[in-house]
C-alpha positions, 0 to 999 in steps of 0.5 A: 500500500502506498504512503499517501493511502496510509496518511489518514490526514491526507485522505480526510483532506481529499474527503473535505474537497469532495464534500465541498463539491457535493455541498455546492451541488446540494446548494444548487439542488436545494434552490428548487427542492425542499431539503428533505427531498435533497437528503432523500435522493442523495441517500437513495442514489448512494444506497443503489450504488453501494448495493450494486458495488456489493453485488459485484464483489459477490459476483467476482468472489471478492466479498470478504464479509456479510452485508449486514456486517459482523455481529459484534459490530452491528450495534455500532453500525446502527448507531452510525446510521442513526447519528449520521442521518439525524445530524444531516436532517438537523443541519438542514433544519438549522440552515432553514432558520440561520444564516448559512455562515452561522449554521456552518460555524456550529456544524464545524465544531464537530472535530472538536467533539471528536477530539474530546470524545476520542478518549472516553469512546475509543481510548485515544489520547489527545496529542498536545499539538492537536489540542493546540491546533484546535483554537487556531483552526477554529479561528481560521474557519471563523474568519472564512465563514464570518458568522453573524452570531445570531444563533440563539433559537431552535435552528441554532440548537439544531445545528449545534446538536448536529455537530455533536451527532456528526462527531458520534457518527464519525467515532462509530466509523472509527470503531468499526472501520478495521473490522468491516468493509467500507461499503457496509459501513456507508450503507448503514448511513445511506439506508437510515437517511433514506428511510428517515427522509422518505416520509418527510419529503412528501410534505412539500414534494417538488418534481426535479427538473433535468438539471436538478436531476443531474445535480442530485445524481452528482450529490449521491455519487460524491457522497459515496466517494466522500464516505469511502475516503472518510472510512479509509482515513479513520484506519490510519490515525486517531479520530480527533487528529484525522477529523481536523482535516474537516476544517478545510471544508470552508476553504474549499467552499470559498473556492467553489464560491469564487468559481461558480458564484463569483464571490472573490475572497477578501483578506480575512478569508485568505488569512483564515485559509492560511491558518487552517492550512498551516495548522493541518500541515503542522499536524501532518508534520507531527504525524510523519515525525511520530511515524518515523520515531515509531519505526526507528523504535521498532527496528531491531538494533544490530548486535 
């Protein structure tokens, strides 16, 4: 396996790029569809793709585990689906009653919860460097997003709750990722989100137009790619450190805003992006240095 695949921070950074592209397409789809409908089609398309993937693995003899997952992991897989689907719906609800920047700021608190909950849930200790980078990356993300801080309402509470539930979903992924195939882990989330959003979308169903269907298919496809990157990333590092790469999301979102909506970044955005990227480079440097030290310690000395 190549070095870049073993770098969980790099894989999560690639996931943040894919997630930002998916969010841009979801934003386009949500301009003409209710959010519950976007969630439903996103999850349904992902479910169909993942089932097809599994059937192909079975047909070619490459399947190494049951589709429901191994018995010892099923509770964690169910919790991953419930936490992830609920977090997604709460975040969309938060978006409906908050400025986008405020909702995003609350939602990107998720890596902080992952870092803090990593010890009690996964017995993963927080490295001093990762802990020091938390306020730096939060500041950088805040400078990019520029929140209004008008968050004291039900929508704000929903967006805040979504960040905690998303963190719990990521910790569940980390818990089972070494024992389950990636597509099985992702399927639990896709199935649950499809089932939960199906009845909700009929309150105000809107038939998608041709371009909206294309956007929805793109959202579903990119969501699968993102989930594969996320699931693989958690195999190669502590959950709290890996999750910090999620702060690249606002940086990439700013790039898409500049390309598609002609919103050019101001100097605060550029400073914020520099802080986020610099923090992640420092974390990656620590990861590489730690791996080098570990490999030296494990190498037997010649007599």
